C-alpha positions as CSV (number, residue, x, y, z in Angstrom):
1,M,-8.6,11.9,0.5
2,T,-7.2,9.8,3.3
3,S,-6.0,6.2,2.9
4,S,-8.3,3.4,4.0
5,V,-5.2,1.3,5.1
6,A,-3.8,2.3,8.4
7,S,-0.1,1.7,8.8
8,D,2.3,1.9,11.7
9,S,5.0,4.5,11.0
10,S,4.1,4.6,7.3
11,S,2.3,7.9,6.9
12,V,4.0,10.7,5.1
13,A,2.5,13.3,7.5
14,G,5.2,15.7,8.7
15,D,8.1,17.0,6.8
16,S,10.6,14.5,8.3
17,T,9.3,11.4,6.4
18,P,9.9,11.3,2.7
19,A,7.1,11.2,0.2
20,D,8.4,8.2,-1.6
21,F,7.2,7.9,-5.3
22,R,10.1,5.6,-6.4
23,S,7.8,2.6,-6.7
24,D,4.7,0.9,-5.1
25,T,7.2,-1.7,-3.9
26,V,8.3,0.6,-1.1
27,T,5.2,0.2,1.1
28,R,5.7,-0.9,4.6
29,P,3.6,-3.6,6.2
30,T,0.6,-2.4,8.2
31,A,0.2,-3.1,11.9
32,A,-2.3,-5.8,11.0
33,M,0.2,-7.4,8.6
34,R,2.9,-7.4,11.3
35,R,0.5,-9.1,13.8
36,A,-0.4,-11.7,11.2
37,M,3.2,-12.5,10.6
38,A,3.8,-13.1,14.3
39,E,0.7,-15.2,14.6
40,A,0.8,-17.2,11.4
41,I,0.1,-20.9,11.4
42,V,3.0,-22.4,9.5
43,G,4.3,-25.7,8.1
44,D,7.0,-26.6,5.5
45,D,5.9,-25.2,2.2
46,V,8.5,-27.2,0.3
47,L,6.7,-30.3,1.6
48,G,3.4,-28.7,0.7
49,D,2.0,-28.5,4.2
50,D,2.1,-24.8,5.2
51,P,-1.7,-24.1,5.6
52,T,-1.4,-20.4,5.3
53,V,0.5,-20.6,2.0
54,V,-2.1,-23.2,0.7
55,Q,-4.9,-20.8,1.7
56,L,-3.2,-17.9,-0.2
57,E,-2.6,-20.0,-3.3
58,N,-6.2,-21.2,-3.3
59,E,-7.7,-17.7,-3.0
60,V,-5.5,-16.3,-5.8
61,A,-6.3,-19.2,-8.1
62,E,-10.0,-18.7,-7.5
63,L,-9.8,-15.0,-8.2
64,L,-7.9,-15.6,-11.4
65,G,-10.1,-18.5,-12.6
66,K,-7.1,-20.9,-12.7
67,E,-6.9,-24.5,-11.4
68,A,-3.9,-23.9,-9.2
69,A,-1.3,-21.3,-8.0
70,L,2.2,-21.2,-6.5
71,F,3.5,-18.6,-4.0
72,V,7.0,-17.3,-5.2
73,P,9.4,-14.8,-3.7
74,S,9.2,-12.3,-6.6
75,G,7.3,-11.4,-9.8
76,S,10.5,-11.8,-11.7
77,Q,10.9,-15.4,-10.5
78,G,7.2,-16.1,-11.3
79,N,7.7,-14.8,-14.9
80,Q,10.9,-16.7,-15.4
81,I,9.4,-20.0,-14.1
82,A,6.7,-19.6,-16.7
83,V,9.1,-19.0,-19.5
84,R,11.1,-22.0,-18.5
85,L,8.0,-24.2,-18.6
86,H,6.5,-22.9,-21.9
87,T,9.8,-23.0,-23.9
88,G,12.9,-25.1,-24.4
89,P,16.6,-24.2,-24.9
90,G,17.3,-22.8,-28.3
91,E,13.7,-21.6,-28.9
92,E,12.3,-18.0,-28.9
93,V,9.9,-16.0,-26.9
94,A,8.1,-13.0,-28.4
95,V,8.1,-10.0,-26.0
96,G,7.1,-6.4,-26.1
97,D,10.2,-4.2,-26.6
98,T,9.8,-2.4,-23.2
99,S,8.3,-5.3,-21.3
100,H,9.5,-6.2,-17.8
101,T,10.2,-9.8,-18.7
102,Y,12.5,-8.6,-21.5
103,D,14.1,-5.5,-20.2
104,W,14.1,-5.7,-16.4
105,E,14.8,-9.3,-15.3
106,M,18.6,-9.6,-15.7
107,A,18.4,-11.4,-19.1
108,G,16.7,-14.3,-17.3
109,L,15.2,-15.5,-20.6
110,A,18.7,-16.4,-21.9
111,G,20.4,-17.1,-18.5
112,I,17.7,-19.4,-17.0
113,S,15.8,-20.8,-20.0
114,G,18.3,-20.6,-22.8
115,V,15.8,-18.9,-25.1
116,Q,16.2,-16.0,-27.4
117,A,14.0,-12.9,-27.1
118,R,12.3,-11.6,-30.1
119,P,11.3,-8.0,-29.1
120,L,8.2,-6.6,-30.9
121,P,7.1,-2.9,-30.9
122,A,4.4,-2.4,-28.4
123,P,3.1,1.2,-28.4
124,G,0.9,1.7,-25.4
125,G,2.0,-1.7,-24.2
126,R,0.2,-3.4,-27.0
127,V,1.9,-5.9,-29.3
128,D,0.3,-5.9,-32.7
129,P,-1.6,-9.2,-33.3
130,E,-0.2,-9.4,-36.9
131,A,3.3,-8.9,-35.7
132,A,2.7,-11.6,-33.1
133,R,1.4,-13.9,-35.9
134,V,4.6,-13.5,-37.9
135,A,6.9,-13.9,-34.8
136,L,5.1,-17.0,-33.4
137,R,6.6,-19.4,-36.1
138,P,7.5,-23.1,-36.1
139,A,11.1,-24.1,-36.4
140,G,12.4,-24.4,-39.9
141,G,15.6,-23.9,-42.0
142,H,17.9,-21.6,-40.0
143,R,15.2,-20.2,-37.7
144,P,14.2,-21.3,-34.2
145,A,10.6,-22.0,-33.1
146,C,8.9,-19.2,-31.2
147,R,6.9,-21.0,-28.6
148,L,5.7,-18.2,-26.3
149,L,4.2,-14.7,-26.3
150,T,4.4,-12.7,-23.1
151,T,2.0,-9.9,-22.4
152,E,1.9,-7.3,-19.6
153,N,-1.0,-5.6,-17.9
154,T,-0.8,-2.9,-16.6
155,H,2.2,-1.9,-18.5
156,N,4.9,-0.4,-16.3
157,F,7.0,1.5,-18.9
158,H,4.0,2.8,-20.8
159,G,2.9,4.7,-17.7
160,G,0.7,2.1,-16.1
161,A,-1.3,1.7,-19.3
162,I,-4.2,-0.8,-19.3
163,V,-4.0,-3.1,-22.3
164,P,-7.7,-3.6,-23.3
165,L,-9.3,-7.0,-22.8
166,E,-10.2,-7.4,-26.4
167,H,-6.6,-6.7,-27.5
168,L,-5.4,-9.5,-25.2
169,R,-8.1,-11.8,-26.5
170,A,-6.9,-11.1,-30.0
171,L,-3.3,-12.0,-29.0
172,R,-4.5,-15.2,-27.4
173,G,-6.4,-16.1,-30.6
174,V,-3.2,-15.6,-32.6
175,A,-1.2,-17.8,-30.2
176,D,-3.8,-20.5,-30.4
177,E,-3.7,-20.4,-34.2
178,R,0.1,-20.7,-34.1
179,G,0.3,-23.5,-31.5
180,A,2.0,-21.2,-29.0
181,S,1.5,-20.3,-25.4
182,V,0.8,-16.9,-23.7
183,H,2.1,-15.8,-20.3
184,L,0.6,-12.7,-18.7
185,D,2.9,-10.6,-16.5
186,G,0.0,-9.3,-14.3
187,A,2.2,-7.7,-11.7
188,R,-0.3,-4.8,-11.5
189,L,-3.3,-6.7,-12.8
190,W,-5.2,-5.6,-9.7
191,N,-4.9,-2.0,-10.9
192,A,-6.4,-2.9,-14.3
193,T,-9.4,-4.4,-12.6
194,A,-9.7,-1.5,-10.1
195,A,-9.7,1.0,-13.0
196,T,-12.1,-0.9,-15.4
197,G,-14.2,-3.2,-13.3
198,V,-13.2,-6.1,-15.6
199,P,-12.9,-9.2,-13.4
200,L,-9.5,-10.6,-12.7
201,A,-10.5,-14.0,-14.2
202,S,-11.4,-12.3,-17.5
203,W,-7.9,-10.9,-17.9
204,A,-6.3,-14.2,-16.8
205,A,-8.3,-16.2,-19.3
206,T,-6.3,-14.5,-22.1
207,A,-3.2,-16.4,-21.0
208,H,-2.2,-20.0,-20.2
209,S,-0.3,-18.7,-17.2
210,V,-0.4,-15.5,-15.2
211,M,1.8,-13.9,-12.5
212,V,0.4,-11.4,-10.0
213,C,2.4,-9.4,-7.5
214,L,1.2,-8.9,-3.9
215,S,4.1,-6.7,-2.9
216,K,3.3,-3.7,-5.1
217,G,0.0,-1.8,-4.8
218,L,-1.6,-4.3,-2.4
219,G,1.2,-3.7,0.1
220,A,2.4,-7.1,1.1
221,P,6.0,-7.0,2.2
222,I,7.1,-9.9,0.0
223,G,5.7,-12.2,-2.6
224,S,4.0,-12.9,-5.9
225,V,1.8,-15.8,-7.2
226,L,2.0,-17.8,-10.4
227,A,-1.2,-19.4,-11.6
228,G,-2.1,-21.9,-14.3
229,D,-3.5,-25.4,-14.7
230,E,-2.7,-28.1,-12.1
231,S,0.0,-29.8,-14.3
232,F,1.7,-26.5,-15.0
233,I,1.8,-25.5,-11.3
234,A,3.1,-29.0,-10.3
235,R,6.0,-28.5,-12.7
236,A,6.4,-24.9,-11.6
237,R,6.9,-26.1,-8.0
238,D,10.0,-28.1,-9.2
239,V,11.4,-25.2,-11.1
240,R,10.9,-22.9,-8.1
241,K,12.9,-25.3,-6.0
242,M,15.7,-25.4,-8.6
243,L,15.9,-21.6,-8.6
244,G,16.2,-21.5,-4.8
245,G,12.6,-20.4,-4.2
246,G,11.6,-23.1,-1.7
247,M,11.1,-21.1,1.4
248,R,10.0,-23.6,4.2
249,Q,7.9,-21.9,6.9
250,V,6.8,-19.2,4.5
251,G,3.4,-18.8,6.1
252,V,4.9,-15.9,8.0
253,L,5.0,-14.1,4.6
254,A,1.8,-15.6,3.2
255,A,-0.2,-14.3,6.2
256,P,0.4,-10.5,5.5
257,A,-0.1,-11.3,1.8
258,L,-3.5,-12.7,2.6
259,I,-4.4,-9.4,4.3
260,A,-3.1,-7.5,1.3
261,L,-5.2,-9.6,-1.1
262,R,-8.4,-9.3,1.0
263,T,-8.1,-5.6,1.9
264,G,-5.8,-3.9,-0.6
265,R,-7.7,-4.2,-3.8
266,E,-10.6,-1.9,-3.1
267,R,-8.4,1.1,-2.2
268,L,-6.3,1.1,-5.4
269,V,-8.6,3.7,-6.9
270,E,-7.2,6.1,-4.3
271,D,-3.7,5.6,-5.8
272,H,-5.1,6.2,-9.2
273,A,-6.8,9.5,-8.1
274,R,-3.5,10.7,-6.5
275,A,-1.6,9.9,-9.7
276,A,-4.2,12.0,-11.6
277,R,-3.7,14.9,-9.1
278,L,0.1,14.7,-9.6
279,A,-0.4,15.0,-13.3
280,E,-2.7,18.0,-12.9
281,G,-0.3,19.7,-10.6
282,F,2.8,19.1,-12.7
283,L,1.2,20.3,-15.8
284,A,0.2,23.5,-14.0
285,T,3.9,24.4,-13.6
286,G,4.1,24.9,-17.4
287,A,7.4,23.0,-17.5
288,A,6.1,19.4,-17.7
289,E,4.7,17.1,-20.3
290,L,3.1,13.7,-20.0
291,P,4.7,11.4,-22.6
292,F,2.0,8.7,-22.1
293,G,-0.8,11.1,-21.4
294,P,-2.8,11.3,-18.2
295,P,-2.3,8.3,-15.9
296,Q,-4.7,5.4,-16.3
297,T,-3.7,3.9,-13.0
298,N,-0.9,4.6,-10.5
299,I,2.1,5.3,-12.6
300,L,3.0,8.7,-14.0
301,F,5.9,9.6,-16.3
302,V,6.8,13.3,-16.6
303,R,9.0,14.8,-19.2
304,L,10.8,18.1,-18.4
305,P,12.0,19.4,-21.8
306,G,15.4,21.1,-21.6
307,R,16.0,20.0,-18.0
308,D,18.3,17.4,-16.5
309,A,16.0,14.9,-14.9
310,A,18.8,13.6,-12.6
311,K,19.3,17.1,-11.2
312,V,15.6,17.6,-10.7
313,Q,15.5,14.2,-8.9
314,A,18.2,15.5,-6.6
315,A,16.4,18.7,-5.9
316,L,13.2,16.8,-5.1
317,A,15.1,14.6,-2.7
318,E,16.3,17.7,-0.8
319,A,12.6,18.5,-0.4
320,N,11.9,15.0,0.9
321,V,10.3,13.8,-2.3
322,L,11.8,10.6,-3.7
323,T,11.4,9.6,-7.4
324,F,13.5,8.1,-10.2
325,A,14.9,9.6,-13.4
326,T,14.2,7.1,-16.2
327,G,15.7,9.2,-19.0
328,P,17.6,12.4,-19.6
329,E,14.5,14.5,-19.2
330,V,12.0,12.0,-17.7
331,L,10.9,11.2,-14.1
332,R,8.6,8.4,-13.0
333,F,6.2,8.7,-10.0
334,V,4.3,5.8,-8.6
335,T,1.5,6.2,-6.0
336,H,0.7,3.8,-3.3
337,Y,-0.9,3.6,0.2
338,D,2.2,5.0,2.0
339,V,1.8,8.4,0.1
340,D,-1.2,10.5,1.2
341,D,-2.7,13.7,-0.2
342,Q,-0.1,15.8,1.7
343,G,2.7,13.9,0.1
344,V,1.2,14.5,-3.3
345,E,0.9,18.3,-2.7
346,R,4.5,18.3,-1.4
347,A,5.7,16.7,-4.6
348,I,3.8,19.2,-6.8
349,A,5.2,22.2,-4.8
350,A,8.7,20.7,-4.9
351,L,8.7,20.2,-8.7
352,A,7.4,23.7,-9.2
353,R,10.4,25.0,-7.2
354,A,12.8,22.8,-9.0
355,V,11.8,23.8,-12.5
356,R,11.9,27.5,-11.6
């Protein structure tokens, strides 16, 4: 398998360039993206007149079936803007106990919005609808109102798991019953659609607002998009400004993001196939386990019982294979367009040597 996205200086061919599985955020812009950056038509986005940004926002909103969208520097900022708008200080937000919004955004829930997180068990990335019904309560007595439920698809720290559409619809139904809002962290929603064929708009319809990343599997150098109804996005623009996210002539970033959006989605299945090959090769060593089972998309967690994952990570780095230890015995691998078949085979061989 060879990647359908050509990149300048971004192939892993040759032993001198690392095969970098640390994240799908490490992709480098393609030659086409660099040209687009140089040639972008720009305006002042804070004043709302950068035509390239407007085009990007309109295209994402249409794909997601939402009225409007807002280009933001990062997925974390997009998520935190949504929380700020759906809640008020002193309230609660119900979150999965390993969700990105809860566990990987620098306590932004408390620091930015003044809300308390109510973490709920989420095996396989799925919050139980009955647990959500209990958590999404009105204010009363000594207890704060829980105004928001956040969902995540695909789910990063459950191995890129796809939360089924019917499950998300059930959660939205519970939120509607309880008078609460739902925000979908769809950083890798593109991968869910690539793997299942479910349209992006169907996933997005399960939430009042949704954030999607352009700088992960799609390969844009920077940027995410927050989408919702027109009133929500108008208010989101103000919060983005308050958080320092007004970026002026940001069409130079929206231009490569448009290329990523238009050309990057169809090749995500290649990343999924490479993650599956990694899993197959690692299991063949006899020393690896898959705590979340075979990968559904482009994220693979590998448990190495009885071995120090940090030491294995260091041994892999010596073989020009980069990854992260996420626990005492666990490594995470993420595939993307800057890792080809040769990089995958290099990782399999390097792990086999390390565990011997």
